[in-house]
C-alpha positions as CSV (number, residue, x, y, z in Angstrom):
1,M,95.5,106.1,78.4
2,G,97.4,109.0,79.8
3,I,99.7,111.7,78.7
4,S,103.5,111.4,78.5
5,Y,105.8,114.1,77.2
6,A,108.9,111.8,77.3
7,Q,109.8,110.8,73.8
8,G,112.5,108.4,74.3
9,Q,115.3,111.0,74.2
10,T,118.1,111.6,76.7
11,L,117.1,114.2,79.2
12,Q,119.5,117.0,79.8
13,T,119.7,118.6,83.2
14,M,120.2,122.4,82.8
15,S,122.4,124.4,85.1
16,T,119.6,126.2,86.9
17,D,119.1,127.9,90.2
18,F,116.1,126.0,91.4
19,G,115.5,128.4,94.3
20,S,114.8,127.8,97.9
21,D,111.7,128.1,100.1
22,I,110.4,127.3,103.6
23,K,109.6,123.6,103.8
24,L,105.9,122.9,104.3
25,G,104.4,119.9,106.0
26,D,101.5,117.8,104.8
27,N,99.0,120.3,106.0
28,Y,101.0,123.2,104.5
29,D,102.2,124.6,107.8
30,P,105.8,125.6,107.9
31,I,108.2,123.1,109.4
32,I,110.0,124.7,112.3
33,T,113.2,123.6,114.0
34,A,113.5,123.2,117.8
35,T,115.1,126.6,117.9
36,G,112.1,128.2,116.2
37,E,113.7,128.7,112.8
38,P,112.0,127.6,109.6
39,V,113.4,124.6,107.7
40,I,114.6,125.7,104.3
41,I,114.5,123.4,101.3
42,A,116.5,124.2,98.0
43,G,117.0,122.7,94.6
44,P,114.7,120.2,93.1
45,A,112.9,119.6,96.4
46,S,111.8,123.3,96.3
47,V,110.5,122.8,92.8
48,A,108.5,119.7,93.8
49,Q,106.9,121.6,96.6
50,D,106.0,124.4,94.3
51,V,104.4,122.0,91.8
52,R,102.4,120.4,94.6
53,L,101.1,123.8,95.7
54,A,100.3,124.8,92.0
55,I,98.2,121.6,91.5
56,Q,96.2,122.3,94.7
57,T,95.7,126.0,94.2
58,P,92.7,126.9,92.1
59,K,93.9,129.0,89.1
60,G,93.3,132.6,90.0
61,G,93.5,131.8,93.7
62,L,96.5,134.1,94.2
63,F,95.6,137.8,93.8
64,Y,99.2,138.7,92.8
65,D,99.5,135.9,90.3
66,P,96.2,135.0,88.6
67,E,97.9,132.5,86.3
68,F,99.3,130.4,89.2
69,G,97.5,127.2,90.0
70,S,95.5,124.6,88.2
71,D,91.9,123.9,87.1
72,V,92.0,120.5,88.9
73,V,89.6,121.7,91.5
74,D,87.0,122.0,88.7
75,Y,86.8,118.2,88.7
76,V,85.6,117.9,92.3
77,H,82.0,117.6,91.4
78,D,82.3,116.3,87.8
79,D,81.4,112.9,86.7
80,C,84.2,110.4,86.1
81,T,83.9,110.1,82.3
82,D,86.7,109.3,80.0
83,T,86.5,112.8,78.6
84,N,86.8,114.3,82.1
85,L,89.7,112.1,82.9
86,R,91.5,113.2,79.7
87,H,90.8,116.9,80.5
88,L,92.1,116.3,84.0
89,E,95.3,114.8,82.6
90,I,95.7,117.8,80.4
91,D,95.1,120.3,83.2
92,L,97.6,118.5,85.5
93,A,100.3,118.5,82.7
94,D,99.6,122.2,82.0
95,S,100.0,123.0,85.7
96,I,103.2,121.1,86.1
97,L,104.7,122.5,82.9
98,S,103.9,126.0,83.9
99,D,106.9,125.8,86.1
100,P,109.9,126.4,83.8
101,R,112.2,124.4,86.1
102,V,110.4,121.2,85.2
103,E,112.1,119.3,82.3
104,Y,109.5,119.5,79.5
105,N,110.0,115.9,78.1
106,S,109.8,114.3,81.5
107,V,106.1,114.8,82.4
108,S,103.9,111.8,82.6
109,I,100.2,111.8,83.7
110,S,97.7,109.0,84.1
111,A,94.2,109.4,85.4
112,A,93.1,106.0,86.8
113,G,89.4,106.8,87.3
114,L,87.4,106.2,90.5
115,V,88.9,104.6,93.5
116,D,86.9,104.7,96.7
117,G,84.6,107.2,95.1
118,K,87.3,109.7,94.2
119,I,89.0,110.4,90.9
120,Q,92.7,109.4,91.2
121,A,95.6,110.2,88.9
122,G,99.3,109.7,89.0
123,C,101.8,112.2,87.8
124,S,105.6,112.3,87.5
125,F,108.2,114.8,86.3
126,I,111.9,115.4,86.5
127,C,113.6,118.5,87.8
128,G,117.3,118.7,88.3
129,G,117.7,115.1,87.5
130,V,115.3,114.0,90.3
131,R,112.1,112.2,89.4
132,N,109.1,113.3,91.5
133,Q,105.9,111.2,91.7
134,Y,102.6,112.2,93.2
135,R,99.2,110.6,93.4
136,I,96.3,113.2,92.9
137,V,93.0,112.4,94.6
138,V,90.0,114.5,93.6
139,G,87.2,114.1,96.0
140,Q,85.5,116.7,98.1
141,T,88.9,118.5,97.8
142,V,92.1,118.0,95.8
143,E,94.8,116.1,97.6
144,V,98.4,115.6,96.4
145,V,100.2,112.7,98.1
């Protein structure tokens, strides 16, 4: 099972400004240098961080951008049925593809089911020629690792 938007075609990397942002740590605190300056990330790494934030932010969670985020948090208390896993895959794909910097035909999602009592899924996508892979864990919260 799973969703794959790759269709065996050659992926083209567009000439795009992928932006920059303050680098966040695993707990989403800004990474600060020894001199007190924030570490800045740019290019595909910035996109990967933005996608990770979008997956973990409930849709409507930002007052200034109600379409930002995902519905993945809705699965925290749901049963692990095949139907729910397919819907989770669709919601993850929608969340990733909502970022126009992600190459459309590069998204792949696979919800694996329950592992240690938590729904787990894998996702990958390409941005700027760089493949990004995450494991999504839906338990009491949503984790992206």
